[in-house]
Every structure is written in C-alpha cells, then in structure tokens.
N, CA, C, O and the ligand as a Tripos MOL2 file, in Angstrom:
@<TRIPOS>MOLECULE
protein
  241   239    61     0     0
PROTEIN
NO_CHARGES

@<TRIPOS>ATOM
      1 N         -15.2080  -12.9170    5.1180 N.3       1 MET1
      2 CA        -14.8460  -11.5940    5.6700 C.3       1 MET1
      3 C         -14.3110  -10.7160    4.5610 C.2       1 MET1
      4 O         -13.5000  -11.1650    3.7510 O.2       1 MET1
      5 N         -14.7480   -9.4790    4.5110 N.am      2 LYS2
      6 CA        -14.2890   -8.5420    3.4910 C.3       2 LYS2
      7 C         -13.3840   -7.4850    4.1260 C.2       2 LYS2
      8 O         -13.3470   -7.3040    5.3430 O.2       2 LYS2
      9 N         -12.6640   -6.8050    3.2510 N.am      3 ALA3
     10 CA        -11.8020   -5.7060    3.7010 C.3       3 ALA3
     11 C         -12.1840   -4.4130    3.0210 C.2       3 ALA3
     12 O         -12.5230   -4.3980    1.8380 O.2       3 ALA3
     13 N         -12.1290   -3.3490    3.7550 N.am      4 CYS4
     14 CA        -12.4630   -2.0270    3.2450 C.3       4 CYS4
     15 C         -11.3350   -1.5290    2.3160 C.2       4 CYS4
     16 O         -10.1620   -1.5760    2.6880 O.2       4 CYS4
     17 N         -11.6870   -1.0590    1.1250 N.am      5 LYS5
     18 CA        -10.6780   -0.6060    0.1920 C.3       5 LYS5
     19 C         -10.1310    0.7410    0.6000 C.2       5 LYS5
     20 O          -9.0600    1.1280    0.1320 O.2       5 LYS5
     21 N         -10.8140    1.4580    1.4410 N.am      6 GLN6
     22 CA        -10.3580    2.8050    1.8310 C.3       6 GLN6
     23 C          -9.3650    2.7530    2.9880 C.2       6 GLN6
     24 O          -8.3330    3.4240    2.9570 O.2       6 GLN6
     25 N          -9.6810    1.9520    4.0120 N.am      7 CYS7
     26 CA         -8.8150    1.9770    5.2090 C.3       7 CYS7
     27 C          -8.3150    0.5400    5.5630 C.2       7 CYS7
     28 O          -7.5910    0.3850    6.5460 O.2       7 CYS7
     29 N          -8.6750   -0.4770    4.8080 N.am      8 LYS8
     30 CA         -8.2320   -1.8480    4.9840 C.3       8 LYS8
     31 C          -8.7990   -2.5370    6.2170 C.2       8 LYS8
     32 O          -8.3750   -3.6450    6.5430 O.2       8 LYS8
     33 N          -9.7170   -1.9300    6.8900 N.am      9 ALA9
     34 CA        -10.3700   -2.5890    8.0250 C.3       9 ALA9
     35 C         -11.1370   -3.8120    7.5780 C.2       9 ALA9
     36 O         -11.7440   -3.8090    6.5080 O.2       9 ALA9
     37 N         -11.1170   -4.8780    8.4000 N.am     10 LEU10
     38 CA        -11.8800   -6.0570    7.9970 C.3      10 LEU10
     39 C         -13.3120   -5.9110    8.4940 C.2      10 LEU10
     40 O         -13.5690   -5.4740    9.6160 O.2      10 LEU10
     41 N         -14.2360   -6.2950    7.6120 N.am     11 VAL11
     42 CA        -15.6470   -6.0870    7.8600 C.3      11 VAL11
     43 C         -16.3890   -7.4250    7.9560 C.2      11 VAL11
     44 O         -16.3760   -8.2210    7.0170 O.2      11 VAL11
     45 N         -17.0300   -7.6600    9.0970 N.am     12 LYS12
     46 CA        -17.7290   -8.9200    9.2990 C.3      12 LYS12
     47 C         -19.2420   -8.6730    9.2790 C.2      12 LYS12
     48 O         -19.7390   -7.7300    9.8960 O.2      12 LYS12
     49 N         -19.9550   -9.5330    8.5630 N.am     13 ASN13
     50 CA        -21.4220   -9.5080    8.5760 C.3      13 ASN13
     51 C         -21.9990   -8.1320    8.2530 C.2      13 ASN13
     52 O         -23.0120   -7.7360    8.8290 O.2      13 ASN13
     53 N         -21.3900   -7.4300    7.3730 N.am     14 SER14
     54 CA        -21.8740   -6.0880    7.0340 C.3      14 SER14
     55 C         -21.4230   -5.7290    5.6560 C.2      14 SER14
     56 O         -20.4910   -6.3450    5.1400 O.2      14 SER14
     57 N         -22.0530   -4.7440    5.0240 N.am     15 ASN15
     58 CA        -21.6030   -4.2290    3.7600 C.3      15 ASN15
     59 C         -21.0530   -2.8320    3.8800 C.2      15 ASN15
     60 O         -20.8620   -2.1040    2.9050 O.2      15 ASN15
     61 N         -20.8060   -2.4940    5.1460 N.am     16 LYS16
     62 CA        -20.3000   -1.1480    5.4250 C.3      16 LYS16
     63 C         -19.1230   -1.2040    6.4120 C.2      16 LYS16
     64 O         -19.1780   -1.9130    7.4160 O.2      16 LYS16
     65 N         -18.1000   -0.4740    6.1200 N.am     17 CYS17
     66 CA        -16.9220   -0.4690    6.9690 C.3      17 CYS17
     67 C         -17.2610    0.2070    8.3210 C.2      17 CYS17
     68 O         -17.8140    1.3070    8.3410 O.2      17 CYS17
     69 N         -16.9200   -0.4680    9.4620 N.am     18 PRO18
     70 CA        -17.2400    0.1200   10.7530 C.3      18 PRO18
     71 C         -16.2690    1.2640   11.1420 C.2      18 PRO18
     72 O         -16.5420    2.0590   12.0420 O.2      18 PRO18
     73 N         -15.1390    1.3090   10.4310 N.am     19 VAL19
     74 CA        -14.1590    2.3530   10.8010 C.3      19 VAL19
     75 C         -14.3540    3.6390   10.0320 C.2      19 VAL19
     76 O         -14.3570    4.7120   10.6350 O.2      19 VAL19
     77 N         -14.5190    3.5720    8.6990 N.am     20 CYS20
     78 CA        -14.6210    4.7880    7.9030 C.3      20 CYS20
     79 C         -15.9760    4.9560    7.2330 C.2      20 CYS20
     80 O         -16.2470    5.9940    6.6290 O.2      20 CYS20
     81 N         -16.8310    3.9390    7.3380 N.am     21 GLY21
     82 CA        -18.1630    4.0630    6.7790 C.3      21 GLY21
     83 C         -18.2590    3.7780    5.2950 C.2      21 GLY21
     84 O         -19.3440    3.8760    4.7210 O.2      21 GLY21
     85 N         -17.1530    3.4280    4.6600 N.am     22 SER22
     86 CA        -17.1880    3.1710    3.2430 C.3      22 SER22
     87 C         -17.9060    1.8640    2.8920 C.2      22 SER22
     88 O         -17.8620    0.9070    3.6650 O.2      22 SER22
     89 N         -18.5570    1.8200    1.7450 N.am     23 GLU23
     90 CA        -19.1750    0.5800    1.2800 C.3      23 GLU23
     91 C         -18.3530   -0.0580    0.1450 C.2      23 GLU23
     92 O         -18.8050   -0.9820   -0.5310 O.2      23 GLU23
     93 N         -17.1780    0.4480   -0.0320 N.am     24 ASP24
     94 CA        -16.2730   -0.0470   -1.0760 C.3      24 ASP24
     95 C         -15.4130   -1.1630   -0.4920 C.2      24 ASP24
     96 O         -14.3130   -0.9130    0.0000 O.2      24 ASP24
     97 N         -15.9310   -2.4270   -0.5500 N.am     25 LEU25
     98 CA        -15.2800   -3.5750    0.1140 C.3      25 LEU25
     99 C         -14.7770   -4.5610   -0.9390 C.2      25 LEU25
    100 O         -15.2590   -4.6050   -2.0710 O.2      25 LEU25
    101 N         -13.7740   -5.3590   -0.5120 N.am     26 THR26
    102 CA        -13.2740   -6.4160   -1.4050 C.3      26 THR26
    103 C         -13.0900   -7.6880   -0.6280 C.2      26 THR26
    104 O         -12.8140   -7.6660    0.5720 O.2      26 THR26
    105 N         -13.2450   -8.8060   -1.3210 N.am     27 GLU27
    106 CA        -12.9820  -10.1100   -0.6760 C.3      27 GLU27
    107 C         -11.5810  -10.5780   -0.9390 C.2      27 GLU27
    108 O         -11.1350  -11.5880   -0.3930 O.2      27 GLU27
    109 N         -10.8740   -9.8290   -1.7920 N.am     28 LYS28
    110 CA         -9.5170  -10.2190   -2.1370 C.3      28 LYS28
    111 C          -8.4990   -9.4480   -1.3360 C.2      28 LYS28
    112 O          -8.0870   -8.3440   -1.6940 O.2      28 LYS28
    113 N          -8.1000  -10.0760   -0.2190 N.am     29 TRP29
    114 CA         -7.1240   -9.4070    0.6530 C.3      29 TRP29
    115 C          -6.2280  -10.4620    1.2780 C.2      29 TRP29
    116 O          -6.5800  -11.6400    1.3300 O.2      29 TRP29
    117 N          -5.0700  -10.0300    1.7510 N.am     30 TYR30
    118 CA         -4.0830  -10.9730    2.3330 C.3      30 TYR30
    119 C          -3.5780  -10.4230    3.6700 C.2      30 TYR30
    120 O          -3.4540   -9.2130    3.8570 O.2      30 TYR30
    121 N          -3.2940  -11.3370    4.5840 N.am     31 GLY31
    122 CA         -2.5910  -10.9590    5.8200 C.3      31 GLY31
    123 C          -3.5120  -10.2380    6.8030 C.2      31 GLY31
    124 O          -4.0670   -9.1750    6.5240 O.2      31 GLY31
    125 N          -3.6400  -10.8580    7.9420 N.am     32 LEU32
    126 CA         -4.5020  -10.2650    8.9960 C.3      32 LEU32
    127 C          -3.6160   -9.5280   10.0200 C.2      32 LEU32
    128 O          -2.6670  -10.0910   10.5650 O.2      32 LEU32
    129 N          -3.9510   -8.2830   10.2570 N.am     33 VAL33
    130 CA         -3.2310   -7.5100   11.2520 C.3      33 VAL33
    131 C          -4.2260   -7.0530   12.3500 C.2      33 VAL33
    132 O          -5.2590   -6.4500   12.0590 O.2      33 VAL33
    133 N          -3.8840   -7.3550   13.5990 N.am     34 VAL34
    134 CA         -4.7320   -6.9240   14.6890 C.3      34 VAL34
    135 C          -4.0550   -5.7620   15.4180 C.2      34 VAL34
    136 O          -2.9670   -5.9020   15.9750 O.2      34 VAL34
    137 N          -4.7170   -4.6400   15.3970 N.am     35 ILE35
    138 CA         -4.2030   -3.4410   16.0640 C.3      35 ILE35
    139 C          -4.9840   -3.2210   17.3420 C.2      35 ILE35
    140 O          -6.1960   -3.0100   17.2890 O.2      35 ILE35
    141 N          -4.3280   -3.2630   18.4880 N.am     36 LEU36
    142 CA         -5.0060   -3.1040   19.7570 C.3      36 LEU36
    143 C          -4.8640   -1.6550   20.2850 C.2      36 LEU36
    144 O          -5.8320   -1.0400   20.7340 O.2      36 LEU36
    145 N          -3.6350   -1.1430   20.2130 N.am     37 ASN37
    146 CA         -3.3920    0.1990   20.6790 C.3      37 ASN37
    147 C          -2.6910    1.0250   19.5950 C.2      37 ASN37
    148 O          -1.4640    1.1210   19.5550 O.2      37 ASN37
    149 N          -3.4990    1.6110   18.7300 N.am     38 PRO38
    150 CA         -2.9570    2.3300   17.5600 C.3      38 PRO38
    151 C          -1.9750    3.3890   17.9500 C.2      38 PRO38
    152 O          -0.9990    3.6020   17.2310 O.2      38 PRO38
    153 N          -2.1860    4.0780   19.0750 N.am     39 GLU39
    154 CA         -1.2840    5.1770   19.4360 C.3      39 GLU39
    155 C           0.0530    4.6780   19.9180 C.2      39 GLU39
    156 O           1.0290    5.4280   19.9360 O.2      39 GLU39
    157 N           0.1120    3.3880   20.3190 N.am     40 LYS40
    158 CA          1.3660    2.8260   20.8300 C.3      40 LYS40
    159 C           2.0520    1.8690   19.8210 C.2      40 LYS40
    160 O           3.1750    1.4110   20.0330 O.2      40 LYS40
    161 N           1.3310    1.5900   18.7260 N.am     41 SER41
    162 CA          1.8240    0.5940   17.7800 C.3      41 SER41
    163 C           2.6140    1.2110   16.5990 C.2      41 SER41
    164 O           2.1020    2.0570   15.8660 O.2      41 SER41
    165 N           3.8420    0.7710   16.4470 N.am     42 GLU42
    166 CA          4.6480    1.2360   15.3010 C.3      42 GLU42
    167 C           4.0100    0.7550   14.0100 C.2      42 GLU42
    168 O           3.9900    1.4680   13.0060 O.2      42 GLU42
    169 N           3.4810   -0.4840   14.0510 N.am     43 LEU43
    170 CA          2.8330   -1.0480   12.8700 C.3      43 LEU43
    171 C           1.6450   -0.2010   12.4330 C.2      43 LEU43
    172 O           1.4240    0.0420   11.2460 O.2      43 LEU43
    173 N           0.8800    0.2450   13.4490 N.am     44 ALA44
    174 CA         -0.2880    1.0660   13.1110 C.3      44 ALA44
    175 C           0.1710    2.3750   12.4430 C.2      44 ALA44
    176 O          -0.4580    2.8360   11.4910 O.2      44 ALA44
    177 N           1.2400    2.9580   12.9300 N.am     45 LYS45
    178 CA          1.7400    4.1910   12.3310 C.3      45 LYS45
    179 C           2.1740    3.9320   10.8950 C.2      45 LYS45
    180 O           1.9160    4.7210    9.9860 O.2      45 LYS45
    181 N           2.8490    2.7850   10.7270 N.am     46 LEU46
    182 CA          3.3580    2.4080    9.3930 C.3      46 LEU46
    183 C           2.1760    2.2440    8.4090 C.2      46 LEU46
    184 O           2.2580    2.6410    7.2470 O.2      46 LEU46
    185 N           1.1040    1.6640    8.9000 N.am     47 LEU47
    186 CA         -0.0800    1.3730    8.0490 C.3      47 LEU47
    187 C          -1.0830    2.5000    8.0500 C.2      47 LEU47
    188 O          -2.1030    2.4490    7.3610 O.2      47 LEU47
    189 N          -0.7780    3.5370    8.8440 N.am     48 ASN48
    190 CA         -1.6640    4.6840    8.9030 C.3      48 ASN48
    191 C          -3.0130    4.3870    9.5390 C.2      48 ASN48
    192 O          -4.0500    4.8940    9.1100 O.2      48 ASN48
    193 N          -2.9750    3.5440   10.5820 N.am     49 ILE49
    194 CA         -4.2190    3.1230   11.2700 C.3      49 ILE49
    195 C          -4.3790    3.8920   12.5650 C.2      49 ILE49
    196 O          -3.4480    3.9390   13.3690 O.2      49 ILE49
    197 N          -5.5410    4.4990   12.7880 N.am     50 ASN50
    198 CA         -5.7690    5.2610   13.9860 C.3      50 ASN50
    199 C          -6.8330    4.6560   14.8810 C.2      50 ASN50
    200 O          -7.0250    5.1020   16.0120 O.2      50 ASN50
    201 N          -7.5270    3.6400   14.3810 N.am     51 VAL51
    202 CA         -8.6180    2.9980   15.1510 C.3      51 VAL51
    203 C          -8.2820    1.5220   15.4080 C.2      51 VAL51
    204 O          -7.8640    0.8170   14.4900 O.2      51 VAL51
    205 N          -8.4580    1.0550   16.6430 N.am     52 ALA52
    206 CA         -8.1890   -0.3100   16.9450 C.3      52 ALA52
    207 C          -9.1130   -1.2530   16.2180 C.2      52 ALA52
    208 O         -10.2870   -0.9440   16.0120 O.2      52 ALA52
    209 N          -8.5980   -2.3940   15.8310 N.am     53 GLY53
    210 CA         -9.4170   -3.3930   15.0970 C.3      53 GLY53
    211 C          -8.5840   -4.3010   14.2770 C.2      53 GLY53
    212 O          -7.3600   -4.3230   14.4010 O.2      53 GLY53
    213 N          -9.2410   -5.0690   13.4210 N.am     54 GLU54
    214 CA         -8.5630   -6.0130   12.5570 C.3      54 GLU54
    215 C          -8.4750   -5.4250   11.1320 C.2      54 GLU54
    216 O          -9.4390   -4.8730   10.6000 O.2      54 GLU54
    217 N          -7.2890   -5.5690   10.5500 N.am     55 TYR55
    218 CA         -7.0480   -4.9430    9.2460 C.3      55 TYR55
    219 C          -6.3950   -5.9520    8.3290 C.2      55 TYR55
    220 O          -5.7250   -6.8800    8.7820 O.2      55 TYR55
    221 N          -6.5930   -5.7660    7.0370 N.am     56 ALA56
    222 CA         -5.8960   -6.5290    6.0380 C.3      56 ALA56
    223 C          -4.5220   -5.9310    5.8200 C.2      56 ALA56
    224 O          -4.3750   -4.7090    5.7890 O.2      56 ALA56
    225 N          -3.5490   -6.7440    5.6720 N.am     57 LEU57
    226 CA         -2.1840   -6.2240    5.3980 C.3      57 LEU57
    227 C          -2.0920   -5.7390    3.9460 C.2      57 LEU57
    228 O          -1.4670   -4.7160    3.6660 O.2      57 LEU57
    229 N          -2.7030   -6.4660    3.0490 N.am     58 GLN58
    230 CA         -2.5830   -6.1160    1.6290 C.3      58 GLN58
    231 C          -3.8830   -6.4200    0.8950 C.2      58 GLN58
    232 O          -4.5190   -7.4430    1.1480 O.2      58 GLN58
    233 N          -4.2710   -5.5400   -0.0050 N.am     59 LEU59
    234 CA         -5.4460   -5.7820   -0.8560 C.3      59 LEU59
    235 C          -4.9370   -6.1710   -2.2420 C.2      59 LEU59
    236 O          -3.8670   -5.7320   -2.6650 O.2      59 LEU59
    237 N          -5.7110   -6.9960   -2.9430 N.am     60 GLU60
    238 CA         -5.3380   -7.3590   -4.2930 C.3      60 GLU60
    239 C          -5.6430   -6.2160   -5.2470 C.2      60 GLU60
    240 O          -5.3960   -6.3310   -6.4480 O.2      60 GLU60
    241 ZN        -12.8970    1.6260    5.9350 Zn       61 ZN61
@<TRIPOS>BOND
     1     1     2 1
     2     2     3 1
     3     3     4 2
     4     3     5 am
     5     5     6 1
     6     6     7 1
     7     7     8 2
     8     7     9 am
     9     9    10 1
    10    10    11 1
    11    11    12 2
    12    11    13 am
    13    13    14 1
    14    14    15 1
    15    15    16 2
    16    15    17 am
    17    17    18 1
    18    18    19 1
    19    19    20 2
    20    19    21 am
    21    21    22 1
    22    22    23 1
    23    23    24 2
    24    23    25 am
    25    25    26 1
    26    26    27 1
    27    27    28 2
    28    27    29 am
    29    29    30 1
    30    30    31 1
    31    31    32 2
    32    31    33 am
    33    33    34 1
    34    34    35 1
    35    35    36 2
    36    35    37 am
    37    37    38 1
    38    38    39 1
    39    39    40 2
    40    39    41 am
    41    41    42 1
    42    42    43 1
    43    43    44 2
    44    43    45 am
    45    45    46 1
    46    46    47 1
    47    47    48 2
    48    47    49 am
    49    49    50 1
    50    50    51 1
    51    51    52 2
    52    51    53 am
    53    53    54 1
    54    54    55 1
    55    55    56 2
    56    55    57 am
    57    57    58 1
    58    58    59 1
    59    59    60 2
    60    59    61 am
    61    61    62 1
    62    62    63 1
    63    63    64 2
    64    63    65 am
    65    65    66 1
    66    66    67 1
    67    67    68 2
    68    67    69 am
    69    69    70 1
    70    70    71 1
    71    71    72 2
    72    71    73 am
    73    73    74 1
    74    74    75 1
    75    75    76 2
    76    75    77 am
    77    77    78 1
    78    78    79 1
    79    79    80 2
    80    79    81 am
    81    81    82 1
    82    82    83 1
    83    83    84 2
    84    83    85 am
    85    85    86 1
    86    86    87 1
    87    87    88 2
    88    87    89 am
    89    89    90 1
    90    90    91 1
    91    91    92 2
    92    91    93 am
    93    93    94 1
    94    94    95 1
    95    95    96 2
    96    95    97 am
    97    97    98 1
    98    98    99 1
    99    99   100 2
   100    99   101 am
   101   101   102 1
   102   102   103 1
   103   103   104 2
   104   103   105 am
   105   105   106 1
   106   106   107 1
   107   107   108 2
   108   107   109 am
   109   109   110 1
   110   110   111 1
   111   111   112 2
   112   111   113 am
   113   113   114 1
   114   114   115 1
   115   115   116 2
   116   115   117 am
   117   117   118 1
   118   118   119 1
   119   119   120 2
   120   119   121 am
   121   121   122 1
   122   122   123 1
   123   123   124 2
   124   123   125 am
   125   125   126 1
   126   126   127 1
   127   127   128 2
   128   127   129 am
   129   129   130 1
   130   130   131 1
   131   131   132 2
   132   131   133 am
   133   133   134 1
   134   134   135 1
   135   135   136 2
   136   135   137 am
   137   137   138 1
   138   138   139 1
   139   139   140 2
   140   139   141 am
   141   141   142 1
   142   142   143 1
   143   143   144 2
   144   143   145 am
   145   145   146 1
   146   146   147 1
   147   147   148 2
   148   147   149 am
   149   149   150 1
   150   150   151 1
   151   151   152 2
   152   151   153 am
   153   153   154 1
   154   154   155 1
   155   155   156 2
   156   155   157 am
   157   157   158 1
   158   158   159 1
   159   159   160 2
   160   159   161 am
   161   161   162 1
   162   162   163 1
   163   163   164 2
   164   163   165 am
   165   165   166 1
   166   166   167 1
   167   167   168 2
   168   167   169 am
   169   169   170 1
   170   170   171 1
   171   171   172 2
   172   171   173 am
   173   173   174 1
   174   174   175 1
   175   175   176 2
   176   175   177 am
   177   177   178 1
   178   178   179 1
   179   179   180 2
   180   179   181 am
   181   181   182 1
   182   182   183 1
   183   183   184 2
   184   183   185 am
   185   185   186 1
   186   186   187 1
   187   187   188 2
   188   187   189 am
   189   189   190 1
   190   190   191 1
   191   191   192 2
   192   191   193 am
   193   193   194 1
   194   194   195 1
   195   195   196 2
   196   195   197 am
   197   197   198 1
   198   198   199 1
   199   199   200 2
   200   199   201 am
   201   201   202 1
   202   202   203 1
   203   203   204 2
   204   203   205 am
   205   205   206 1
   206   206   207 1
   207   207   208 2
   208   207   209 am
   209   209   210 1
   210   210   211 1
   211   211   212 2
   212   211   213 am
   213   213   214 1
   214   214   215 1
   215   215   216 2
   216   215   217 am
   217   217   218 1
   218   218   219 1
   219   219   220 2
   220   219   221 am
   221   221   222 1
   222   222   223 1
   223   223   224 2
   224   223   225 am
   225   225   226 1
   226   226   227 1
   227   227   228 2
   228   227   229 am
   229   229   230 1
   230   230   231 1
   231   231   232 2
   232   231   233 am
   233   233   234 1
   234   234   235 1
   235   235   236 2
   236   235   237 am
   237   237   238 1
   238   238   239 1
   239   239   240 2
@<TRIPOS>SUBSTRUCTURE
     1 MET1         2 RESIDUE 1 A MET
     2 LYS2         6 RESIDUE 1 A LYS
     3 ALA3        10 RESIDUE 1 A ALA
     4 CYS4        14 RESIDUE 1 A CYS
     5 LYS5        18 RESIDUE 1 A LYS
     6 GLN6        22 RESIDUE 1 A GLN
     7 CYS7        26 RESIDUE 1 A CYS
     8 LYS8        30 RESIDUE 1 A LYS
     9 ALA9        34 RESIDUE 1 A ALA
    10 LEU10       38 RESIDUE 1 A LEU
    11 VAL11       42 RESIDUE 1 A VAL
    12 LYS12       46 RESIDUE 1 A LYS
    13 ASN13       50 RESIDUE 1 A ASN
    14 SER14       54 RESIDUE 1 A SER
    15 ASN15       58 RESIDUE 1 A ASN
    16 LYS16       62 RESIDUE 1 A LYS
    17 CYS17       66 RESIDUE 1 A CYS
    18 PRO18       70 RESIDUE 1 A PRO
    19 VAL19       74 RESIDUE 1 A VAL
    20 CYS20       78 RESIDUE 1 A CYS
    21 GLY21       82 RESIDUE 1 A GLY
    22 SER22       86 RESIDUE 1 A SER
    23 GLU23       90 RESIDUE 1 A GLU
    24 ASP24       94 RESIDUE 1 A ASP
    25 LEU25       98 RESIDUE 1 A LEU
    26 THR26      102 RESIDUE 1 A THR
    27 GLU27      106 RESIDUE 1 A GLU
    28 LYS28      110 RESIDUE 1 A LYS
    29 TRP29      114 RESIDUE 1 A TRP
    30 TYR30      118 RESIDUE 1 A TYR
    31 GLY31      122 RESIDUE 1 A GLY
    32 LEU32      126 RESIDUE 1 A LEU
    33 VAL33      130 RESIDUE 1 A VAL
    34 VAL34      134 RESIDUE 1 A VAL
    35 ILE35      138 RESIDUE 1 A ILE
    36 LEU36      142 RESIDUE 1 A LEU
    37 ASN37      146 RESIDUE 1 A ASN
    38 PRO38      150 RESIDUE 1 A PRO
    39 GLU39      154 RESIDUE 1 A GLU
    40 LYS40      158 RESIDUE 1 A LYS
    41 SER41      162 RESIDUE 1 A SER
    42 GLU42      166 RESIDUE 1 A GLU
    43 LEU43      170 RESIDUE 1 A LEU
    44 ALA44      174 RESIDUE 1 A ALA
    45 LYS45      178 RESIDUE 1 A LYS
    46 LEU46      182 RESIDUE 1 A LEU
    47 LEU47      186 RESIDUE 1 A LEU
    48 ASN48      190 RESIDUE 1 A ASN
    49 ILE49      194 RESIDUE 1 A ILE
    50 ASN50      198 RESIDUE 1 A ASN
    51 VAL51      202 RESIDUE 1 A VAL
    52 ALA52      206 RESIDUE 1 A ALA
    53 GLY53      210 RESIDUE 1 A GLY
    54 GLU54      214 RESIDUE 1 A GLU
    55 TYR55      218 RESIDUE 1 A TYR
    56 ALA56      222 RESIDUE 1 A ALA
    57 LEU57      226 RESIDUE 1 A LEU
    58 GLN58      230 RESIDUE 1 A GLN
    59 LEU59      234 RESIDUE 1 A LEU
    60 GLU60      238 RESIDUE 1 A GLU
    61 ZN61       241 GROUP 0 **** ****
C-alpha cells in the first residue's frame, strides 16, 4: 500500500490517489489513521483531512 505525498491518503491497487488525484505516491510511510467522519473528527482537523478514508500519519 502506498501513501499520497500531497494529502497522505493511502492508495490501494492504484497509481493514483483517490482523494486528490495526485500520482505522487510513496511506499515509505508510518502510522495508519482511519477517518470516518472528517467534519466531526478533531484528528481530521489536526491533519487537515476533509475526505473520509485511510491516511498515513507520517511520510518519510
Ligand atoms: Zn492525495
């Protein structure tokens, strides 16, 4: 699984980020964050996430 360098979304079986459409992906990431309700999640606000999904906590 890869992570998008632009928005940190995790990308499965694709070379394109489903959230922002970027093709700038990396395999070097740490920490899995699942955001279910971005509008209600303090963590989502902290990480600047507006779309529900799985995200990497940190990129190398
Ligand atoms: Zn992205």
